[in-house]
DSSP file (Angstrom, degrees, kcal/mol; ACC not computed):
  #  RESIDUE AA STRUCTURE BP1 BP2  ACC     N-H-->O    O-->H-N    N-H-->O    O-->H-N    TCO  KAPPA ALPHA  PHI   PSI    X-CA   Y-CA   Z-CA
    1    1 A M              0   0    0      0, 0.0    93,-0.0     0, 0.0     2,-0.0   0.000 360.0 360.0 360.0 126.5 -106.2   58.4  142.4
    2    2 A P        -     0   0    0      0, 0.0    60,-1.0     0, 0.0    93,-0.0  -0.302 360.0-114.2 -65.7 149.1 -107.6   54.9  141.7
    3    3 A K        -     0   0    0     58,-0.2    91,-3.9    59,-0.1     2,-0.3  -0.263  26.6-127.5 -71.8 167.1 -111.1   54.0  142.8
    4    4 A G  E     -AB  59  93A   0     55,-1.4    55,-3.2    57,-0.4     2,-0.4  -0.879  21.8-162.5-118.1 154.2 -111.7   51.3  145.4
    5    5 A Y  E     -AB  58  92A   0     87,-2.6    87,-2.7    -2,-0.3     2,-0.5  -0.988  17.3-147.9-138.7 143.2 -114.0   48.4  145.2
    6    6 A W  E     -AB  57  91A   0     51,-2.3    51,-2.3    -2,-0.4     2,-0.5  -0.952  17.2-168.7-101.1 130.7 -115.7   45.9  147.4
    7    7 A I  E     +AB  56  90A   0     83,-2.6    83,-2.1    -2,-0.5     2,-0.4  -0.978  15.1 176.7-120.1 116.3 -116.1   42.5  145.7
    8    8 A A  E     -AB  55  89A   0     47,-3.0    47,-2.7    -2,-0.5     2,-0.4  -0.930  23.5-166.3-126.9 144.7 -118.4   40.2  147.7
    9    9 A R  E     -AB  54  88A   0     79,-2.4    79,-2.3    -2,-0.4     2,-0.4  -1.000  24.1-176.2-125.5 130.6 -119.9   36.7  147.3
   10   10 A I  E     -AB  53  87A   0     43,-2.6    43,-2.2    -2,-0.4     2,-0.5  -0.974  26.8-161.7-138.1 139.5 -122.7   35.8  149.6
   11   11 A D  E     - B   0  86A   0     75,-2.8    75,-2.2    -2,-0.4     2,-0.5  -0.988  22.8-153.7-112.3 129.5 -125.0   32.9  150.5
   12   12 A V  E     + B   0  85A   0     -2,-0.5    73,-0.2    73,-0.2     3,-0.2  -0.905  20.0 178.7-110.6 127.6 -128.1   34.0  152.5
   13   13 A A  S    S+     0   0    0     71,-3.3     2,-0.4    -2,-0.5    72,-0.2   0.725  81.5  31.7 -95.6 -26.7 -129.9   31.7  154.9
   14   14 A D     >  -     0   0    0     70,-1.1     4,-2.2     1,-0.1    -1,-0.3  -0.850  63.4-173.9-136.3  97.1 -132.6   34.1  156.0
   15   15 A L  H  > S+     0   0    0     -2,-0.4     4,-1.9     1,-0.2     5,-0.1   0.838  83.5  57.1 -63.9 -35.7 -133.7   36.6  153.4
   16   16 A D  H  > S+     0   0    0      1,-0.2     4,-0.8     2,-0.2    -1,-0.2   0.934 111.9  41.2 -62.8 -45.5 -136.0   38.5  155.7
   17   17 A Q  H >> S+     0   0    0      1,-0.2     4,-1.3     2,-0.2     3,-0.7   0.879 110.9  58.0 -68.6 -36.9 -133.1   39.2  158.2
   18   18 A Y  H 3X S+     0   0    0     -4,-2.2     4,-2.2     1,-0.3    -1,-0.2   0.859  98.6  60.0 -61.6 -34.7 -130.7   39.9  155.3
   19   19 A K  H 3X S+     0   0    0     -4,-1.9     4,-2.0     1,-0.2    -1,-0.3   0.829 100.3  56.0 -62.4 -31.0 -133.1   42.7  154.1
   20   20 A Q  H <X S+     0   0    0     -4,-0.8     4,-2.1    -3,-0.7    -1,-0.2   0.879 106.3  50.2 -67.0 -37.7 -132.5   44.4  157.5
   21   21 A Y  H  X S+     0   0    0     -4,-1.3     4,-2.3     2,-0.2    -2,-0.2   0.927 107.7  53.2 -63.0 -45.1 -128.8   44.3  156.8
   22   22 A V  H  X S+     0   0    0     -4,-2.2     4,-0.8     1,-0.2    -2,-0.2   0.910 110.8  47.0 -57.7 -43.1 -129.4   45.9  153.4
   23   23 A A  H  < S+     0   0    0     -4,-2.0     4,-0.5     1,-0.2     3,-0.5   0.894 113.2  49.2 -64.6 -39.5 -131.4   48.7  155.0
   24   24 A A  H  < S+     0   0    0     -4,-2.1     3,-0.3     1,-0.2    -2,-0.2   0.783 108.6  51.9 -72.9 -27.7 -128.7   49.2  157.7
   25   25 A N  H  X S+     0   0    0     -4,-2.3     4,-2.1     1,-0.2     5,-0.2   0.642  89.2  81.3 -85.6 -11.5 -125.8   49.3  155.2
   26   26 A A  H  X S+     0   0    0     -4,-0.8     4,-2.3    -3,-0.5     5,-0.2   0.905  90.2  50.0 -60.2 -44.1 -127.4   52.0  153.0
   27   27 A K  H  > S+     0   0    0     -4,-0.5     4,-2.5    -3,-0.3    -1,-0.2   0.946 113.2  42.5 -66.0 -50.5 -126.4   54.9  155.1
   28   28 A P  H  > S+     0   0    0      0, 0.0     4,-1.5     0, 0.0     6,-0.2   0.900 113.7  53.1 -65.6 -36.1 -122.7   54.1  155.5
   29   29 A L  H  <>S+     0   0    0     -4,-2.1     5,-3.3     1,-0.2     3,-0.3   0.946 112.5  44.3 -61.1 -45.7 -122.4   53.2  151.8
   30   30 A A  H ><5S+     0   0    0     -4,-2.3     3,-1.5    -5,-0.2    -1,-0.2   0.898 109.0  57.5 -63.7 -40.7 -123.8   56.5  150.8
   31   31 A A  H 3<5S+     0   0    0     -4,-2.5    -1,-0.2     1,-0.3    -2,-0.2   0.810 112.1  40.9 -61.9 -30.4 -121.7   58.4  153.3
   32   32 A F  T 3<5S-     0   0    0     -4,-1.5    -1,-0.3    -3,-0.3    -2,-0.2   0.258 120.6-104.0-103.3  11.3 -118.5   57.0  151.8
   33   33 A G  T < 5 +     0   0    0     -3,-1.5    -3,-0.2     1,-0.2    -2,-0.1   0.712  58.3 170.4  79.2  20.6 -119.7   57.4  148.2
   34   34 A G      < -     0   0    0     -5,-3.3     2,-0.4    -6,-0.2    25,-0.2  -0.404   9.9-174.8 -68.8 140.7 -120.4   53.7  147.6
   35   35 A R  E     -C   58   0A   0     23,-2.0    23,-3.2    -2,-0.1     2,-0.3  -0.983  24.5-123.1-140.5 124.5 -122.2   52.8  144.3
   36   36 A F  E     +C   57   0A   0     -2,-0.4    21,-0.2    21,-0.2     3,-0.1  -0.496  31.9 167.4 -70.0 127.7 -123.4   49.4  143.3
   37   37 A L  E    S+     0   0A   0     19,-3.2     2,-0.4     1,-0.4    20,-0.2   0.676  79.1  20.9-102.0 -33.9 -122.1   48.1  140.0
   38   38 A V  E     +C   56   0A   0     18,-1.9    18,-2.0     3,-0.0    -1,-0.4  -0.999  63.2 172.4-135.7 131.6 -123.3   44.6  140.6
   39   39 A R  E     -C   55   0A   0     -2,-0.4    16,-0.2     1,-0.3     2,-0.2  -0.727  64.1 -63.6-143.8  90.2 -126.0   43.6  143.0
   40   40 A A  S    S+     0   0    0     14,-2.7    -1,-0.3    -2,-0.3    13,-0.1  -0.476  81.3 134.0  64.1-134.5 -127.0   39.9  142.7
   41   41 A G        -     0   0    0     -2,-0.2    13,-0.2    -3,-0.1    -1,-0.1  -0.075  64.1 -34.0  82.8 172.5 -128.5   39.3  139.2
   42   42 A A        +     0   0    0     11,-0.0     2,-0.3     1,-0.0    11,-0.0  -0.330  67.3 169.5 -65.7 145.7 -127.8   36.4  136.8
   43   43 A F        -     0   0    0      2,-0.0     2,-0.4    -2,-0.0    -2,-0.0  -0.984  27.8-144.5-153.5 163.5 -124.2   35.1  136.6
   44   44 A E        -     0   0    0     -2,-0.3     3,-0.1     3,-0.0    -2,-0.0  -0.982   5.7-160.7-127.6 140.5 -122.1   32.2  135.3
   45   45 A A        +     0   0    0     -2,-0.4     5,-0.0     1,-0.1    -2,-0.0  -0.722  18.0 167.5-122.5  79.8 -119.2   30.7  137.2
   46   46 A P        +     0   0    0      0, 0.0     2,-0.3     0, 0.0    -1,-0.1   0.671  69.3  30.2 -71.0 -14.6 -117.1   28.9  134.5
   47   47 A E  S    S-     0   0    0      2,-0.1    -3,-0.0    -3,-0.1     0, 0.0  -0.996 107.2  -4.3-142.2 148.3 -114.2   28.4  137.0
   48   48 A G  S    S-     0   0    0     -2,-0.3     2,-0.1     2,-0.0    -3,-0.0  -0.087  92.0 -39.6  74.0-168.9 -113.8   27.9  140.7
   49   49 A S        -     0   0    0     -3,-0.0     2,-0.3     1,-0.0    -2,-0.1  -0.403  55.6-167.4 -89.3 168.3 -116.4   28.0  143.5
   50   50 A N        -     0   0    0     -2,-0.1     2,-0.3    -5,-0.0   -41,-0.1  -0.945  14.2-142.4-148.5 170.4 -119.3   30.4  143.7
   51   51 A R        -     0   0    0     -2,-0.3   -40,-0.2     2,-0.1    36,-0.0  -0.780  37.3-102.4-126.7 173.2 -122.0   31.7  146.1
   52   52 A S  S    S+     0   0    0     -2,-0.3     2,-0.4   -42,-0.1   -41,-0.2   0.737 101.9  41.5 -76.1 -22.5 -125.6   32.6  145.3
   53   53 A R  E     -A   10   0A   0    -43,-2.2   -43,-2.6   -13,-0.1     2,-0.4  -0.970  62.0-166.9-127.6 142.3 -125.1   36.4  145.3
   54   54 A N  E     -A    9   0A   0     -2,-0.4   -14,-2.7   -45,-0.2     2,-0.4  -0.990   9.6-177.3-126.5 137.6 -122.4   38.5  143.9
   55   55 A V  E     -AC   8  39A   0    -47,-2.7   -47,-3.0    -2,-0.4     2,-0.4  -0.999  11.5-174.4-137.8 135.8 -121.9   42.2  144.7
   56   56 A V  E     -AC   7  38A   0    -18,-2.0   -19,-3.2    -2,-0.4   -18,-1.9  -0.991   8.9-173.0-128.7 123.8 -119.4   44.8  143.4
   57   57 A I  E     -AC   6  36A   0    -51,-2.3   -51,-2.3    -2,-0.4     2,-0.4  -0.970  11.4-148.5-119.4 128.8 -119.5   48.3  145.0
   58   58 A E  E     -AC   5  35A   0    -23,-3.2   -23,-2.0    -2,-0.5   -53,-0.2  -0.780  12.3-170.0 -97.6 138.4 -117.4   51.1  143.7
   59   59 A F  E     -A    4   0A   0    -55,-3.2   -55,-1.4    -2,-0.4   -26,-0.1  -0.871  36.3-112.5-121.1 157.6 -116.0   53.9  145.9
   60   60 A P  S    S+     0   0    0      0, 0.0     2,-0.3     0, 0.0   -27,-0.1   0.741  98.4   5.2 -63.8 -21.1 -114.3   57.1  144.9
   61   61 A S  S  > S-     0   0    0    -58,-0.2     4,-1.8     1,-0.1   -57,-0.4  -0.981  72.3-111.4-154.5 162.8 -111.0   55.9  146.3
   62   62 A Y  H  > S+     0   0    0    -60,-1.0     4,-2.2    -2,-0.3     5,-0.2   0.891 119.6  54.8 -61.2 -40.5 -109.4   52.8  147.9
   63   63 A Q  H  > S+     0   0    0      1,-0.2     4,-3.1     2,-0.2    -1,-0.2   0.905 105.5  51.4 -61.7 -42.3 -109.2   54.7  151.2
   64   64 A A  H  > S+     0   0    0      1,-0.2     4,-2.5     2,-0.2    -1,-0.2   0.890 108.6  52.1 -62.0 -39.1 -113.0   55.4  151.1
   65   65 A A  H  X S+     0   0    0     -4,-1.8     4,-1.7     2,-0.2    -1,-0.2   0.916 113.6  43.4 -63.2 -43.0 -113.6   51.7  150.5
   66   66 A Q  H  X S+     0   0    0     -4,-2.2     4,-2.1     2,-0.2    -2,-0.2   0.922 113.8  50.6 -66.9 -44.7 -111.5   50.8  153.5
   67   67 A D  H  X S+     0   0    0     -4,-3.1     4,-0.9     1,-0.2    -2,-0.2   0.881 108.3  52.5 -64.3 -38.4 -112.9   53.6  155.7
   68   68 A C  H >< S+     0   0    0     -4,-2.5     3,-0.9     1,-0.2     6,-0.3   0.948 109.6  48.6 -61.8 -48.4 -116.5   52.5  154.9
   69   69 A Y  H 3< S+     0   0    0     -4,-1.7    -1,-0.2     1,-0.3    -2,-0.2   0.902 115.6  44.0 -58.1 -41.6 -115.8   48.9  155.9
   70   70 A R  H 3< S+     0   0    0     -4,-2.1    -1,-0.3    -5,-0.1    -2,-0.2   0.544  89.3 116.9 -83.1  -7.0 -114.2   50.0  159.2
   71   71 A S  S <X S-     0   0    0     -3,-0.9     4,-2.4    -4,-0.9     5,-0.2  -0.223  73.9-122.6 -64.4 152.0 -116.9   52.7  160.0
   72   72 A Q  H  > S+     0   0    0      1,-0.2     4,-1.8     2,-0.2     5,-0.1   0.886 111.3  53.7 -60.3 -40.5 -118.9   52.2  163.1
   73   73 A A  H  > S+     0   0    0      1,-0.2     4,-1.5     2,-0.2    -1,-0.2   0.901 111.3  44.0 -66.0 -40.9 -122.2   52.3  161.1
   74   74 A Y  H  > S+     0   0    0     -6,-0.3     4,-2.3     2,-0.2    -1,-0.2   0.890 109.7  55.8 -72.8 -36.6 -121.0   49.5  158.7
   75   75 A Q  H  X S+     0   0    0     -4,-2.4     4,-1.1     1,-0.2    -1,-0.2   0.862 106.9  51.5 -61.8 -34.1 -119.7   47.4  161.6
   76   76 A A  H  X S+     0   0    0     -4,-1.8     4,-0.6     2,-0.2    -1,-0.2   0.891 108.2  51.7 -66.9 -39.3 -123.1   47.6  163.2
   77   77 A A  H >X S+     0   0    0     -4,-1.5     4,-1.6     1,-0.2     3,-1.2   0.883 102.7  59.5 -64.2 -38.5 -124.7   46.4  159.9
   78   78 A I  H 3X S+     0   0    0     -4,-2.3     4,-2.9     1,-0.3    -1,-0.2   0.874  95.8  62.2 -57.3 -37.9 -122.3   43.5  159.7
   79   79 A Q  H 3< S+     0   0    0     -4,-1.1    -1,-0.3     1,-0.2    -2,-0.2   0.781 105.2  47.5 -61.8 -26.1 -123.7   42.3  163.1
   80   80 A I  H << S+     0   0    0     -3,-1.2     4,-0.3    -4,-0.6    -1,-0.2   0.866 116.5  43.2 -78.2 -39.3 -127.1   41.9  161.4
   81   81 A R  H >< S+     0   0    0     -4,-1.6     3,-1.7     1,-0.2     4,-0.5   0.901  99.5  67.6 -75.2 -43.6 -125.7   40.0  158.3
   82   82 A Q  G >< S+     0   0    0     -4,-2.9     3,-0.9     1,-0.3    -1,-0.2   0.816  95.2  53.2 -57.3 -39.8 -123.3   37.6  159.9
   83   83 A P  G 3  S+     0   0    0      0, 0.0    -1,-0.3     0, 0.0    -2,-0.1   0.736 118.2  37.1 -68.1 -17.6 -125.8   35.3  161.7
   84   84 A V  G <  S+     0   0    0     -3,-1.7   -71,-3.3    -4,-0.3   -70,-1.1   0.244 116.7  40.4-119.6  13.3 -127.8   34.7  158.5
   85   85 A S  E <   -B   12   0A   0     -3,-0.9     2,-0.4    -4,-0.5   -73,-0.2  -0.986  57.5-139.9-154.4 162.9 -125.2   34.6  155.8
   86   86 A S  E     +B   11   0A   0    -75,-2.2   -75,-2.8    -2,-0.3     2,-0.3  -0.986  36.3 170.6-121.8 137.4 -121.8   33.3  154.7
   87   87 A S  E     -B   10   0A   0     -2,-0.4     2,-0.4   -77,-0.2   -77,-0.2  -0.971  33.8-148.7-148.4 160.6 -119.6   35.6  152.6
   88   88 A D  E     -B    9   0A   0    -79,-2.3   -79,-2.4    -2,-0.3     2,-0.4  -0.996  26.2-179.3-123.9 133.2 -116.3   36.4  151.1
   89   89 A L  E     -B    8   0A   0     -2,-0.4     2,-0.4   -81,-0.2   -81,-0.2  -0.998   9.1-178.3-138.3 132.1 -115.3   40.1  150.8
   90   90 A V  E     -B    7   0A   0    -83,-2.1   -83,-2.6    -2,-0.4     2,-0.6  -0.975  16.8-148.9-124.3 145.8 -112.2   41.7  149.3
   91   91 A I  E     -B    6   0A   0     -2,-0.4     2,-0.3   -85,-0.2   -85,-0.2  -0.969  28.8-179.2-110.5 120.4 -111.5   45.4  149.2
   92   92 A V  E     -B    5   0A   0    -87,-2.7   -87,-2.6    -2,-0.6     2,-0.4  -0.893  28.4-121.0-126.6 151.4 -109.4   46.2  146.1
   93   93 A E  E     -B    4   0A   0     -2,-0.3   -89,-0.2   -89,-0.2   -90,-0.1  -0.714  35.9-119.0 -85.9 136.9 -107.8   49.2  144.6
   94   94 A G        -     0   0    0    -91,-3.9     2,-0.5    -2,-0.4    -1,-0.1  -0.123  22.5-118.2 -68.5 172.2 -108.8   50.0  141.0
   95   95 A Y        +     0   0    0      1,-0.1    -1,-0.1     2,-0.1   -92,-0.1  -0.967  30.1 171.8-120.3 125.7 -106.5   50.0  138.1
   96   96 A D        +     0   0    0     -2,-0.5     3,-0.1   -94,-0.0    -1,-0.1   0.195  47.6 108.0-113.9  13.6 -105.8   53.2  136.0
   97   97 A G  S    S-     0   0    0      1,-0.2    -2,-0.1     0, 0.0     0, 0.0   0.019  78.1 -49.6 -84.4-169.3 -103.0   51.9  133.9
   98   98 A P        -     0   0    0      0, 0.0    -1,-0.2     0, 0.0     3,-0.0  -0.211  52.5-145.0 -61.9 150.7 -102.7   50.9  130.2
   99   99 A Q        -     0   0    0     -3,-0.1    -3,-0.0     1,-0.1     2,-0.0  -0.810  28.1 -89.5-114.3 156.0 -105.3   48.6  128.7
  100  100 A P              0   0    0      0, 0.0    -1,-0.1     0, 0.0     0, 0.0  -0.327 360.0 360.0 -62.6 147.3 -104.8   45.9  126.0
  101  101 A E              0   0    0     -3,-0.0    -2,-0.0    -2,-0.0     0, 0.0   0.411 360.0 360.0-102.9 360.0 -105.2   47.1  122.4
């Protein structure tokens, strides 16, 4: 079963309030097996638009990624984040097929 991923790009207007969101999202992410692969850090955007923060979270399955987002605990965390940030988020299924040689 392929893993699931959240890919998010975020601009934060109030870092202190955003830290409250980070604290609030820890429990639901852990409950659904979420693991940060990318959490801000240096980046280059050679094509397209960008935001100031990039995040990639891996889940054990696509279903777990969807369930975490829809969970009551994560929806409560969103209410903390939305007034102080702008974001783009996609939930995607991982790929387990052949790779280029």
